[in-house]
MARZA-443491 format. One record per residue (C-alpha): residue number from 1; residue in three letters; z, y, x negated. Coordinates in steps of 0.001 Angstrom, whole numbers, always signed. Layout:
BEGIN
[NUM 'ALA' [Z Y X]]
...
END
This chain:
BEGIN
[1 'MET' [+102985 +93387 -88373]]
[2 'LYS' [+106575 +92293 -88895]]
[3 'ALA' [+108836 +95301 -90362]]
[4 'LEU' [+112386 +95280 -91473]]
[5 'SER' [+113422 +99052 -90206]]
[6 'LYS' [+116666 +101580 -90059]]
[7 'ILE' [+116409 +102650 -86896]]
[8 'ARG' [+119548 +104927 -87239]]
[9 'ARG' [+121982 +106661 -89493]]
[10 'GLY' [+125170 +105187 -90235]]
[11 'TYR' [+126470 +101577 -90577]]
[12 'GLY' [+123911 +98795 -89601]]
[13 'GLY' [+120855 +100112 -87646]]
[14 'LEU' [+118672 +97673 -89024]]
[15 'VAL' [+116410 +95464 -87332]]
[16 'LEU' [+113444 +93357 -87575]]
[17 'THR' [+110497 +94986 -85556]]
[18 'ASP' [+106935 +94447 -84728]]
[19 'THR' [+104893 +97367 -85822]]
[20 'GLU' [+101275 +98607 -86294]]
[21 'CYS' [+99697 +97612 -89783]]
[22 'PRO' [+99689 +101091 -91849]]
[23 'GLU' [+96252 +103097 -91987]]
[24 'ILE' [+95397 +103960 -95452]]
[25 'ARG' [+93770 +107247 -96604]]
[26 'ASP' [+90875 +107255 -99432]]
[27 'ASP' [+93115 +107741 -102046]]
[28 'GLN' [+95333 +105000 -101110]]
[29 'VAL' [+95763 +100997 -101455]]
[30 'LEU' [+96687 +98415 -98382]]
[31 'ILE' [+98815 +95870 -99936]]
[32 'LYS' [+99810 +92584 -98440]]
[33 'VAL' [+103189 +92137 -99618]]
[34 'ARG' [+104176 +88962 -101072]]
[35 'TYR' [+107800 +89466 -102451]]
[36 'SER' [+110191 +92337 -101986]]
[37 'GLY' [+113448 +92531 -103685]]
[38 'ILE' [+116491 +93796 -102111]]
[39 'CYS' [+118070 +96724 -104267]]
[40 'GLY' [+121763 +97874 -104494]]
[41 'SER' [+120306 +101219 -102652]]
[42 'ASP' [+119096 +99299 -99570]]
[43 'ILE' [+122536 +97663 -99106]]
[44 'HIS' [+124183 +101161 -99482]]
[45 'THR' [+121447 +102500 -96983]]
[46 'TYR' [+122441 +99585 -94582]]
[47 'LYS' [+126022 +100411 -94855]]
[48 'GLY' [+125304 +104131 -94293]]
[49 'GLU' [+126369 +104679 -97690]]
[50 'TYR' [+123049 +106219 -99033]]
[51 'ASN' [+121497 +108611 -96557]]
[52 'ARG' [+120349 +111118 -99065]]
[53 'ASN' [+116736 +112620 -97636]]
[54 'HIS' [+116412 +109294 -95647]]
[55 'LYS' [+114646 +109719 -92364]]
[56 'THR' [+114904 +107320 -89580]]
[57 'PRO' [+113073 +105099 -88145]]
[58 'LEU' [+112258 +103709 -91702]]
[59 'VAL' [+111028 +100600 -93116]]
[60 'LEU' [+113142 +99869 -96463]]
[61 'GLY' [+112190 +98076 -99427]]
[62 'HIS' [+110690 +99590 -102558]]
[63 'GLU' [+110500 +96644 -104958]]
[64 'PHE' [+107469 +94464 -104497]]
[65 'SER' [+104287 +92530 -105320]]
[66 'GLY' [+101210 +91581 -103356]]
[67 'ILE' [+97604 +91538 -103056]]
[68 'ALA' [+95389 +94677 -102520]]
[69 'VAL' [+93573 +93766 -99374]]
[70 'LYS' [+91863 +97473 -98807]]
[71 'VAL' [+90947 +99929 -101445]]
[72 'GLY' [+90185 +103712 -100612]]
[73 'SER' [+86923 +105125 -101786]]
[74 'ARG' [+88550 +107402 -104285]]
[75 'VAL' [+91018 +104783 -105832]]
[76 'LYS' [+89843 +103821 -109165]]
[77 'GLY' [+91188 +100452 -111102]]
[78 'VAL' [+91733 +98684 -108422]]
[79 'LYS' [+89846 +96312 -106125]]
[80 'GLU' [+90340 +94016 -103220]]
[81 'GLY' [+91925 +90730 -104126]]
[82 'ASP' [+93812 +92135 -107123]]
[83 'PRO' [+97498 +91305 -107526]]
[84 'VAL' [+99477 +94191 -107809]]
[85 'THR' [+102819 +96199 -107877]]
[86 'SER' [+103367 +99894 -107087]]
[87 'GLU' [+105501 +102558 -108287]]
[88 'THR' [+107525 +104104 -105473]]
[89 'THR' [+105992 +107450 -105525]]
[90 'PHE' [+104111 +107845 -102283]]
[91 'SER' [+103271 +111550 -102515]]
[92 'ILE' [+104129 +114571 -105056]]
[93 'CYS' [+103173 +118265 -105089]]
[94 'GLY' [+100920 +117907 -108064]]
[95 'LYS' [+101766 +121431 -109148]]
[96 'CYS' [+105378 +122137 -110414]]
[97 'PRO' [+106392 +121390 -114289]]
[98 'TYR' [+107396 +118061 -113476]]
[99 'CYS' [+104262 +116650 -112002]]
[100 'LEU' [+102283 +118323 -114531]]
[101 'ALA' [+104601 +116504 -117130]]
[102 'GLY' [+103876 +113290 -115384]]
[103 'GLU' [+107655 +113358 -114363]]
[104 'TYR' [+107048 +112589 -110639]]
[105 'ASN' [+110698 +111302 -110251]]
[106 'LEU' [+111720 +114795 -110295]]
[107 'CYS' [+109261 +116426 -108082]]
[108 'SER' [+111355 +118307 -105561]]
[109 'SER' [+108611 +117419 -102926]]
[110 'ARG' [+108273 +113915 -104023]]
[111 'LYS' [+108260 +111316 -101247]]
[112 'GLY' [+109121 +107511 -101918]]
[113 'LEU' [+108622 +104299 -100441]]
[114 'GLY' [+111430 +102850 -98591]]
[115 'THR' [+113406 +106351 -98822]]
[116 'GLN' [+110776 +108872 -97014]]
[117 'VAL' [+107980 +106848 -96157]]
[118 'ASP' [+107590 +103233 -94720]]
[119 'GLY' [+108471 +100521 -97649]]
[120 'SER' [+107578 +97140 -98472]]
[121 'PHE' [+110154 +95020 -96089]]
[122 'ALA' [+106952 +94345 -94152]]
[123 'GLU' [+103915 +92237 -94100]]
[124 'TYR' [+101799 +95130 -95433]]
[125 'VAL' [+102598 +98489 -97081]]
[126 'ALA' [+100554 +101281 -97791]]
[127 'ALA' [+100710 +102758 -101561]]
[128 'ARG' [+99374 +105687 -103204]]
[129 'GLY' [+96242 +104605 -105408]]
[130 'GLU' [+97519 +106345 -108520]]
[131 'SER' [+100921 +104355 -108255]]
[132 'VAL' [+99241 +101138 -108051]]
[133 'HIS' [+99337 +98835 -110920]]
[134 'VAL' [+96953 +95622 -111325]]
[135 'LEU' [+99065 +92643 -112960]]
[136 'PRO' [+98431 +91381 -116508]]
[137 'LYS' [+97433 +87685 -115894]]
[138 'GLU' [+100699 +86789 -117726]]
[139 'VAL' [+102736 +88415 -115214]]
[140 'ASP' [+103261 +86138 -111913]]
[141 'LEU' [+103724 +87811 -108556]]
[142 'LEU' [+107543 +86869 -108155]]
[143 'SER' [+108270 +88567 -111616]]
[144 'ALA' [+106210 +91505 -110714]]
[145 'ALA' [+108369 +92132 -107539]]
[146 'LEU' [+110989 +93357 -109998]]
[147 'THR' [+108876 +95927 -112092]]
[148 'GLU' [+110789 +98680 -110080]]
[149 'PRO' [+114051 +98048 -111397]]
[150 'LEU' [+112834 +96839 -114616]]
[151 'ALA' [+110927 +100253 -115007]]
[152 'CYS' [+114333 +101974 -114157]]
[153 'SER' [+116019 +100389 -116888]]
[154 'VAL' [+112966 +100881 -119425]]
[155 'HIS' [+113427 +104705 -118059]]
[156 'GLY' [+117274 +104757 -118746]]
[157 'VAL' [+117553 +102614 -122022]]
[158 'MET' [+114370 +103763 -123690]]
[159 'GLU' [+113147 +107225 -122400]]
[160 'LYS' [+116284 +108750 -121709]]
[161 'GLY' [+118932 +106848 -123721]]
[162 'SER' [+116346 +106519 -126874]]
[163 'VAL' [+118027 +103430 -127769]]
[164 'SER' [+116492 +102090 -131156]]
[165 'ALA' [+116931 +99358 -133661]]
[166 'GLY' [+120588 +99083 -135279]]
[167 'ASP' [+122041 +100788 -132306]]
[168 'THR' [+125008 +99497 -130656]]
[169 'VAL' [+124838 +99424 -126846]]
[170 'LEU' [+127565 +98750 -124460]]
[171 'ILE' [+126186 +97796 -120933]]
[172 'SER' [+128721 +98312 -118000]]
[173 'GLY' [+128196 +96236 -115146]]
[174 'PRO' [+125796 +92721 -115253]]
[175 'GLY' [+124035 +93276 -111971]]
[176 'ALA' [+120318 +93436 -112213]]
[177 'MET' [+119963 +96734 -113360]]
[178 'GLY' [+122649 +95897 -116422]]
[179 'LEU' [+120943 +92480 -117141]]
[180 'PHE' [+117516 +94201 -117478]]
[181 'SER' [+119156 +96716 -119657]]
[182 'VAL' [+120273 +93863 -121695]]
[183 'MET' [+116616 +92560 -122198]]
[184 'VAL' [+115173 +96167 -122790]]
[185 'ALA' [+118041 +97107 -125465]]
[186 'LYS' [+117510 +93854 -127278]]
[187 'ALA' [+113707 +94643 -127010]]
[188 'CYS' [+114351 +97765 -128867]]
[189 'GLY' [+116221 +95750 -131658]]
[190 'ALA' [+119661 +96804 -130687]]
[191 'ARG' [+122980 +94747 -130651]]
[192 'VAL' [+124437 +94650 -127102]]
[193 'ILE' [+127376 +94077 -125515]]
[194 'ILE' [+127838 +93623 -121718]]
[195 'SER' [+131157 +94320 -119510]]
[196 'GLY' [+132011 +92539 -115983]]
[197 'THR' [+134858 +91647 -114028]]
[198 'GLY' [+136214 +88111 -113229]]
[199 'ARG' [+133777 +87425 -110359]]
[200 'SER' [+130919 +88293 -112626]]
[201 'LYS' [+131566 +85233 -114747]]
[202 'ASP' [+128049 +83612 -113885]]
[203 'ARG' [+126113 +86955 -114648]]
[204 'LEU' [+127992 +87393 -117696]]
[205 'ALA' [+127042 +83750 -118873]]
[206 'LEU' [+123278 +84617 -118296]]
[207 'ALA' [+123551 +88041 -119944]]
[208 'GLU' [+124602 +85700 -122976]]
[209 'LYS' [+121322 +83452 -122701]]
[210 'LEU' [+119203 +86616 -122211]]
[211 'GLY' [+120584 +87807 -125525]]
[212 'ALA' [+123573 +89782 -125357]]
[213 'ASP' [+125490 +89677 -128443]]
[214 'LYS' [+128927 +90202 -127055]]
[215 'VAL' [+129956 +89494 -123361]]
[216 'VAL' [+133346 +90759 -122073]]
[217 'ASN' [+135058 +89804 -118910]]
[218 'ILE' [+137479 +92701 -118405]]
[219 'LYS' [+139876 +90880 -116400]]
[220 'SER' [+140695 +88477 -119558]]
[221 'SER' [+140136 +90763 -122232]]
[222 'SER' [+140595 +94156 -123338]]
[223 'LEU' [+137274 +96091 -123236]]
[224 'SER' [+138389 +98519 -125608]]
[225 'GLU' [+139943 +96355 -128011]]
[226 'GLU' [+136563 +94195 -128059]]
[227 'VAL' [+134273 +97302 -128406]]
[228 'MET' [+136271 +98797 -131326]]
[229 'ASP' [+136491 +95468 -133059]]
[230 'PHE' [+132585 +95117 -132729]]
[231 'THR' [+132039 +98741 -133932]]
[232 'ASP' [+134486 +98858 -136884]]
[233 'GLY' [+136437 +101375 -134915]]
[234 'LEU' [+133835 +103674 -134151]]
[235 'GLY' [+132641 +103074 -130511]]
[236 'ALA' [+129264 +102411 -129056]]
[237 'ASP' [+126423 +104353 -130145]]
[238 'LYS' [+125062 +104300 -126485]]
[239 'VAL' [+126575 +103287 -123335]]
[240 'ILE' [+124352 +102267 -120238]]
[241 'GLU' [+126402 +102795 -117089]]
[242 'CYS' [+125151 +100517 -114524]]
[243 'SER' [+128144 +99366 -112660]]
[244 'GLY' [+128325 +102670 -110179]]
[245 'SER' [+132317 +102406 -110648]]
[246 'LEU' [+134857 +105074 -111663]]
[247 'SER' [+136447 +102820 -113905]]
[248 'GLY' [+133148 +101725 -115801]]
[249 'LEU' [+132252 +105374 -116051]]
[250 'ASN' [+135623 +106364 -117519]]
[251 'SER' [+135166 +103388 -119933]]
[252 'ALA' [+132055 +104707 -120917]]
[253 'VAL' [+133632 +108045 -121848]]
[254 'GLU' [+136351 +106165 -123644]]
[255 'LEU' [+134183 +103699 -125580]]
[256 'VAL' [+131158 +105720 -126721]]
[257 'ARG' [+131267 +107092 -130400]]
[258 'LYS' [+131722 +110765 -131105]]
[259 'LYS' [+128137 +112443 -130661]]
[260 'GLY' [+127026 +109212 -128681]]
[261 'THR' [+125091 +109116 -125520]]
[262 'ILE' [+126080 +107633 -122186]]
[263 'VAL' [+123234 +106970 -119753]]
[264 'GLN' [+124083 +106717 -115861]]
[265 'ILE' [+121684 +104498 -114135]]
[266 'GLY' [+124277 +103417 -111578]]
[267 'LEU' [+124633 +104791 -108035]]
[268 'PHE' [+127835 +105822 -107034]]
[269 'PRO' [+129398 +105605 -103360]]
[270 'GLY' [+130866 +109274 -103646]]
[271 'ILE' [+129213 +112581 -105161]]
[272 'PHE' [+132333 +113784 -106987]]
[273 'MET' [+133917 +111557 -109628]]
[274 'PRO' [+137112 +112724 -111685]]
[275 'ILE' [+136056 +111629 -115228]]
[276 'ASP' [+137427 +112542 -118529]]
[277 'THR' [+135678 +115840 -119279]]
[278 'ASP' [+138234 +116581 -122409]]
[279 'ARG' [+136919 +113829 -124191]]
[280 'ILE' [+133217 +114553 -123358]]
[281 'PHE' [+133718 +118322 -124734]]
[282 'ASN' [+135668 +117264 -127812]]
[283 'ASN' [+133637 +114247 -128786]]
[284 'GLU' [+130242 +115987 -128124]]
[285 'ILE' [+129280 +113328 -126049]]
[286 'CYS' [+125748 +113425 -124075]]
[287 'TYR' [+125994 +112554 -120756]]
[288 'VAL' [+122367 +111836 -119431]]
[289 'GLY' [+121423 +110967 -115631]]
[290 'SER' [+118419 +108611 -115363]]
[291 'ARG' [+116749 +108980 -112027]]
[292 'THR' [+114574 +105894 -111054]]
[293 'SER' [+111388 +106019 -113164]]
[294 'LYS' [+108198 +107518 -114135]]
[295 'PRO' [+104785 +106179 -114788]]
[296 'SER' [+105397 +105448 -118349]]
[297 'SER' [+108252 +103330 -117659]]
[298 'TRP' [+105968 +101078 -115495]]
[299 'ILE' [+103705 +100741 -118054]]
[300 'THR' [+106117 +99554 -120737]]
[301 'ALA' [+107986 +97326 -118055]]
[302 'LEU' [+104625 +95483 -117522]]
[303 'ASP' [+103857 +95253 -121299]]
[304 'LEU' [+107747 +93609 -121830]]
[305 'MET' [+107074 +91116 -119144]]
[306 'LYS' [+103402 +90370 -120349]]
[307 'GLU' [+104707 +90134 -123946]]
[308 'GLY' [+107492 +87820 -123031]]
[309 'LYS' [+110304 +90037 -123970]]
[310 'VAL' [+111758 +90209 -120576]]
[311 'ASN' [+112093 +87401 -118139]]
[312 'ALA' [+112488 +88778 -114711]]
[313 'ARG' [+112259 +85290 -112807]]
[314 'ALA' [+115701 +84574 -114428]]
[315 'LEU' [+117592 +87283 -112186]]
[316 'VAL' [+115942 +85901 -108887]]
[317 'THR' [+118407 +83615 -107263]]
[318 'GLY' [+117426 +83664 -103731]]
[319 'ILE' [+114240 +83875 -101927]]
[320 'TYR' [+114424 +84327 -97943]]
[321 'LYS' [+111676 +84833 -95222]]
[322 'LEU' [+111868 +88109 -93629]]
[323 'ASP' [+113290 +86793 -90305]]
[324 'ASP' [+116374 +85586 -92389]]
[325 'TRP' [+117139 +89125 -93643]]
[326 'GLN' [+120691 +88762 -92621]]
[327 'THR' [+121603 +86238 -94588]]
[328 'ALA' [+119753 +87826 -97631]]
[329 'PHE' [+121663 +91112 -97130]]
[330 'GLU' [+125178 +89389 -96707]]
[331 'ARG' [+124445 +87607 -99652]]
[332 'MET' [+123800 +90795 -101718]]
[333 'SER' [+126603 +92704 -100076]]
[334 'MET' [+129177 +89978 -101085]]
[335 'SER' [+127616 +90078 -104606]]
[336 'GLU' [+126503 +86214 -104489]]
[337 'GLY' [+123788 +85698 -106689]]
[338 'ILE' [+121601 +88213 -108844]]
[339 'LYS' [+118532 +89371 -107273]]
[340 'THR' [+117631 +88509 -103604]]
[341 'VAL' [+113961 +88401 -102590]]
[342 'LEU' [+112357 +88935 -98996]]
[343 'GLU' [+109116 +87125 -98596]]
[344 'PRO' [+107146 +88603 -95623]]
END
């Protein structure tokens, strides 16, 4: 089968290979991949900026949908021919406090698809049976391929940020994560402000169509003035940081209200970032990390799409065959479009 593999660390090293179809154990499902989204972390990995816990060679890709073509004898609730998606969790220890609480994303022994185990930029992928979700009939395969980033937004906005009706939420960065966070926050009943740079004009326009109450182009308007005017000088109740930029992070610290919450969803190229710790201390700001997602996030994500509260297809701006992966990666690297999807 064809597969897109990272064969060495550092910049580049991504090649289209011909490899064996995965063999599955009795607790796994073999999935014929229909669509697989390119994540920002895939771009970081391609550029050699994000090598944490990655092995090589490795088939990248972790956002996908497809058809279950072989189901292990111990897998329950999935049958051959089912349209499915899968969580990224491939294996866990099953014994630590986090596993016992269903927080697999925090298990120190966890291995994930596309990071430690071969992922979905391939014709077939093997998934852990417990991680596989059969799609509701209302959710098509293209939308389902974006369940993973949507689940990450659900985890950040709802499970870590506890956004609720009446909250004013500032979302920094109108990429896929930011736009999903707009829809999730609106589903919670919040008022939403989203900010972006001048080159994000089209994304900000889409954010407005998706329900954002206010969009701010920080190149032509003062984000501070806009947020303070919108919140009567108090600041946002919650800030969801999706930009992965230092300026976005420090704006979050400046513009969240006293006793407010900042949730970090975005990945930063560097590990150590200079932020205004005095303001965090004096204003009793709660700074929360939101690492990927957990099983409950996926159930909610699929429900939001099923109920029509999230329009995942609206974010897809390009679909490419696996042979054309270089064009797809170049578009993503240059921030062209919003969500680019490969079609193995």
